[in-house]
N, CA, C and O of each residue as an XYZ file, in Angstrom:
404
protein
N      69.905     62.851     74.808
C      69.889     63.519     75.964
C      69.327     65.115     75.780
O      69.855     65.875     74.969
N      68.420     65.436     76.464
C      67.830     66.811     76.309
C      68.680     67.912     77.072
O      69.043     67.666     78.223
N      69.018     69.145     76.460
C      69.820     70.038     77.105
C      68.767     70.793     77.970
O      67.594     70.941     77.626
N      69.315     71.259     79.139
C      68.488     72.058     79.978
C      68.834     73.512     79.674
O      67.997     74.349     80.012
N      69.769     73.857     79.180
C      70.261     75.158     79.061
C      71.499     75.179     77.853
O      72.456     74.405     77.828
N      71.231     76.215     76.919
C      72.182     76.329     75.692
C      73.146     77.332     76.054
O      74.200     77.302     75.418
N      73.011     78.210     76.934
C      73.899     79.157     77.148
C      73.824     79.694     78.685
O      72.814     79.506     79.363
N      75.048     80.421     79.214
C      75.071     80.770     80.419
C      75.870     82.193     80.529
O      77.029     82.255     80.118
N      75.296     83.207     81.030
C      75.977     84.416     81.137
C      76.174     84.975     82.385
O      75.206     85.548     82.886
N      77.417     84.927     83.117
C      77.813     85.283     84.352
C      78.577     86.609     84.551
O      79.119     87.143     83.584
N      78.626     87.103     85.676
C      79.587     88.289     85.948
C      79.998     88.084     87.327
O      79.379     87.428     88.164
N      81.244     88.784     87.514
C      82.110     88.669     88.947
C      82.408     90.040     89.124
O      82.700     90.712     88.135
N      82.373     90.544     90.255
C      82.565     91.962     90.548
C      82.855     92.093     92.199
O      82.026     91.875     93.084
N      84.189     92.488     92.369
C      84.578     92.802     93.709
C      85.414     94.196     93.762
O      85.540     94.920     92.775
N      85.842     94.416     94.749
C      86.642     95.600     94.876
C      87.891     95.774     93.957
O      88.357     96.909     93.859
N      88.457     94.774     93.296
C      89.445     94.755     92.355
C      89.181     94.562     91.102
O      90.006     95.002     90.301
N      88.066     93.912     90.619
C      87.986     93.653     89.205
C      86.550     93.400     89.084
O      85.805     93.179     90.039
N      86.177     93.447     87.752
C      84.517     93.294     87.296
C      84.765     92.479     86.072
O      85.401     93.035     85.177
N      84.403     91.367     85.904
C      84.527     90.429     84.770
C      83.392     89.759     84.071
O      82.476     89.583     84.874
N      83.144     89.376     83.028
C      82.276     88.539     82.566
C      82.595     87.262     82.013
O      83.784     87.147     81.717
N      81.847     86.234     81.782
C      82.048     85.061     81.447
C      80.638     84.566     80.820
O      79.568     84.570     81.429
N      80.835     84.157     79.537
C      79.703     83.727     78.656
C      79.905     82.401     78.064
O      80.975     82.237     77.478
N      79.084     81.436     78.107
C      79.315     80.017     77.543
C      78.046     79.707     76.672
O      76.902     79.728     77.126
N      78.327     79.457     75.554
C      77.388     78.944     74.481
C      77.688     77.601     74.149
O      78.806     77.229     73.794
N      76.556     76.769     74.278
C      76.752     75.216     73.954
C      75.991     75.217     72.374
O      74.919     75.788     72.174
N      76.632     74.594     71.486
C      75.998     74.215     70.192
C      76.392     72.971     69.730
O      77.505     72.808     69.230
N      75.452     71.934     69.871
C      75.813     70.710     69.397
C      76.805     70.079     70.159
O      76.640     69.845     71.357
N      78.034     69.728     69.417
C      79.180     69.003     70.061
C      80.322     70.029     70.267
O      81.494     69.652     70.286
N      79.966     71.356     70.426
C      80.934     72.297     70.800
C      80.458     73.290     71.768
O      79.249     73.284     71.999
N      81.170     74.110     72.350
C      80.943     75.199     73.176
C      81.963     76.310     72.953
O      83.138     76.109     72.645
N      81.408     77.483     73.137
C      82.358     78.705     72.987
C      82.152     79.321     74.065
O      81.031     79.416     74.565
N      83.408     79.914     74.658
C      83.590     80.635     75.943
C      84.101     81.972     75.500
O      85.089     82.052     74.770
N      83.445     83.029     75.929
C      83.823     84.513     75.907
C      83.936     84.975     77.337
O      83.080     84.768     78.197
N      85.131     85.652     77.520
C      85.349     86.146     78.859
C      86.262     87.359     78.712
O      86.976     87.597     77.738
N      86.143     88.059     79.770
C      87.172     89.329     79.964
C      86.620     90.293     80.928
O      85.684     89.953     81.652
N      87.158     91.529     80.993
C      86.655     92.552     81.809
C      85.423     93.439     81.235
O      85.369     93.916     80.102
N      84.524     93.551     82.174
C      83.362     94.282     81.820
C      83.602     95.543     80.910
O      84.498     96.327     81.224
N      82.909     95.743     79.908
C      83.147     96.986     79.141
C      84.079     96.729     77.951
O      84.337     97.604     77.124
N      84.562     95.505     77.908
C      85.561     95.121     76.787
C      84.838     93.969     75.961
O      83.825     93.462     76.443
N      85.324     93.542     74.737
C      84.762     92.646     73.962
C      85.366     91.078     74.490
O      84.850     90.005     74.176
N      86.312     91.212     75.170
C      86.930     89.962     75.830
C      87.498     89.052     74.666
O      87.547     89.362     73.476
N      87.921     87.859     75.251
C      88.495     86.792     74.368
C      87.443     85.695     74.112
O      86.570     85.487     74.955
N      87.506     85.008     72.997
C      86.692     84.004     72.717
C      87.535     82.515     72.357
O      88.470     82.453     71.559
N      87.098     81.595     72.968
C      87.691     80.221     72.705
C      86.504     79.214     72.400
O      85.436     79.296     73.007
N      86.741     78.291     71.459
C      85.707     77.284     71.011
C      86.459     75.942     71.227
O      87.617     75.744     70.860
N      85.652     75.028     71.878
C      86.208     73.605     72.037
C      85.202     72.638     71.324
O      83.987     72.828     71.382
N      85.773     71.584     70.644
C      84.827     70.603     70.101
C      84.972     69.362     71.082
O      85.911     69.182     71.856
N      83.955     68.606     70.918
C      83.743     67.407     71.701
C      83.489     66.292     70.858
O      83.162     66.410     69.677
N      83.659     65.049     71.537
C      83.202     63.820     70.595
C      81.800     63.602     70.509
O      81.392     62.974     69.532
N      80.872     64.070     71.483
C      79.581     63.928     71.321
C      78.790     65.157     72.091
O      79.408     65.862     72.888
N      77.527     65.355     71.840
C      76.570     66.281     72.527
C      76.656     66.143     74.035
O      76.752     67.120     74.779
N      76.617     64.858     74.462
C      76.707     64.546     75.847
C      77.928     64.972     76.457
O      77.827     65.541     77.544
N      79.103     64.797     75.943
C      80.448     65.186     76.433
C      80.458     66.804     76.384
O      81.082     67.425     77.245
N      79.826     67.401     75.468
C      79.902     68.765     75.475
C      78.846     69.384     76.464
O      79.074     70.498     76.935
N      77.716     68.713     76.790
C      76.832     69.209     77.749
C      77.549     68.947     79.138
O      77.563     69.848     79.977
N      78.152     67.706     79.392
C      78.932     67.510     80.762
C      80.008     68.632     80.961
O      80.261     69.007     82.106
N      80.621     69.155     79.926
C      81.711     70.088     80.024
C      81.148     71.393     80.375
O      81.650     72.130     81.224
N      80.026     71.677     79.659
C      79.273     72.929     80.050
C      78.948     73.069     81.395
O      79.230     74.047     82.087
N      78.244     71.897     81.814
C      77.792     71.900     83.244
C      79.077     72.089     84.191
O      79.087     72.954     85.067
N      80.020     71.337     83.990
C      81.153     71.492     84.927
C      81.963     72.929     84.924
O      82.512     73.351     85.942
N      81.974     73.574     83.773
C      82.503     74.863     83.788
C      81.532     75.816     84.410
O      82.030     76.763     85.020
N      80.251     75.727     84.359
C      79.291     76.666     84.793
C      79.383     76.565     86.375
O      79.254     77.545     87.108
N      79.619     75.275     86.819
C      79.312     75.136     88.322
C      80.775     75.766     88.889
O      80.775     76.383     89.953
N      81.864     75.600     88.217
C      83.143     76.064     88.668
C      83.146     77.519     88.764
O      83.679     78.046     89.741
N      82.581     78.252     87.809
C      82.376     79.612     87.821
C      81.569     80.150     89.103
O      82.008     81.070     89.794
N      80.305     79.474     89.373
C      79.451     79.796     90.327
C      79.974     79.478     91.692
O      79.557     80.162     92.627
N      80.864     78.493     91.926
C      81.611     78.213     93.005
C      82.580     79.392     93.265
O      82.775     79.707     94.439
N      83.167     80.033     92.333
C      84.273     81.053     92.393
C      83.557     82.286     92.648
O      84.285     83.269     92.791
N      82.152     82.499     92.752
C      81.529     83.716     93.195
C      80.907     84.584     92.010
O      80.394     85.695     92.146
N      81.054     83.850     90.789
C      80.160     84.571     89.683
C      78.804     84.420     89.917
O      78.435     83.511     90.660
N      77.887     85.275     89.327
C      76.440     85.361     89.448
C      75.924     85.470     88.080
O      76.597     85.786     87.099
N      74.685     85.183     88.095
C      74.039     85.546     86.739
C      73.894     86.807     86.527
O      73.707     87.580     87.466
N      73.963     87.244     85.166
C      73.886     88.766     84.867
C      72.511     89.120     85.196
O      72.345     90.272     85.598
N      71.460     88.337     85.102
C      70.118     88.904     85.377
C      69.917     89.131     86.748
O      69.184     90.073     87.050
N      70.447     88.421     87.680
C      70.133     88.637     89.072
C      71.057     89.271     89.740
O      70.811     89.414     90.937
N      72.166     89.752     89.303
C      73.309     90.444     89.931
C      72.851     91.874     90.171
O      72.233     92.550     89.350
N      73.297     92.337     91.636
C      72.960     93.640     91.905
C      73.919     94.691     91.247
O      74.986     94.331     90.751
N      73.543     95.901     91.254
C      74.484     96.942     90.699
C      75.711     97.100     91.649
O      75.594     97.403     92.836
N      76.789     96.889     91.079
C      78.103     97.012     92.040
C      78.058     98.327     92.968
O      77.715     99.370     92.411
N      78.361     98.360     94.265
C      78.322     99.336     95.078
C      79.289    100.606     94.635
O      79.027    101.778     94.903
N      80.547    100.116     93.849
C      81.446    101.222     93.671
C      80.810    101.862     92.345
O      81.136    103.020     92.082
N      80.058    101.291     91.622
C      79.695    101.831     90.314
C      78.430    102.706     90.718
O      78.241    103.704     90.023
N      77.555    102.458     91.739
C      76.473    103.115     92.141
C      76.811    104.579     92.816
O      76.118    105.590     92.704
N      77.963    104.454     93.495
C      78.338    105.687     94.221
C      79.264    106.710     93.260
O      79.566    107.865     93.558
N      79.609    106.055     92.133
C      80.320    106.724     91.198
C      79.285    107.613     90.303
O      79.514    108.724     89.823
N      78.197    106.914     90.210
C      77.103    107.506     89.316
C      75.723    107.825     89.729
O      74.799    108.000     88.935
N      75.628    107.894     91.074
C      74.177    107.942     91.640
C      73.766    109.537     91.334
O      72.682    109.834     90.832
N      74.683    110.422     91.669
C      74.308    111.780     91.401
C      73.723    111.985     90.042
O      72.615    112.517     89.973
N      74.360    111.615     88.932
C      73.931    111.888     87.708
C      72.531    111.240     87.323
O      71.704    111.785     86.592
N      72.383    109.933     87.955
C      71.195    109.249     87.981
C      70.167    109.811     88.535
O      69.105    109.935     87.927
N      70.342    110.215     89.731
C      69.333    111.069     90.451
C      68.950    112.282     89.656
O      67.751    112.551     89.583
N      69.812    113.030     89.065
C      69.523    114.214     88.255
C      68.667    113.745     87.182
O      67.572    114.289     87.037
N      69.038    112.778     86.391
C      68.206    112.404     85.155
C      66.774    111.982     85.708
O      65.723    112.294     85.149
N      66.850    111.370     86.663
C      65.322    110.865     86.945
C      64.352    112.035     87.624
O      63.129    112.091     87.494
N      65.162    112.930     88.357
C      64.572    114.282     88.800
C      63.943    115.112     87.538
O      62.765    115.460     87.450
N      64.937    115.347     86.616
C      64.562    115.957     85.429
C      63.467    115.365     84.645
O      62.621    116.092     84.123
N      63.431    113.845     84.514
C      62.353    113.160     83.837
C      61.017    113.375     84.735
O      59.918    113.499     84.194
N      61.142    113.402     85.763
C      59.758    113.329     86.687
C      59.165    114.786     86.601
O      57.974    115.036     86.421
N      60.206    115.741     86.761
C      59.672    117.145     86.568
C      59.172    117.472     85.043
O      58.435    118.434     84.827
N      59.551    116.745     84.175
C      59.110    117.031     82.642
C      60.007    118.160     82.074
O      59.696    118.730     81.029
N      61.062    118.460     82.734
C      61.905    119.576     82.070
C      62.827    119.064     80.964
O      63.552    119.849     80.353
């Protein structure tokens, strides 16, 4: 069986929490790292009887997280609360860079 993906990196953010979830598939095992954004999180590794079983578990876990509202780190928008907290300092940095000061 050819694996379509060896890793998955997702985040979840709402008004109450901001979390990350990463899954890495390595042969007959996978490692999950999860926690609050900005922390190192917790790591758990699980062994399977075969690569096919590990791939099946990987696909199932990934789908469960997507159904719960997690999104890919690559395509996720900047959280609105983060933007409003930092937008003045970002605008100031950009203005300074553009003006060459």
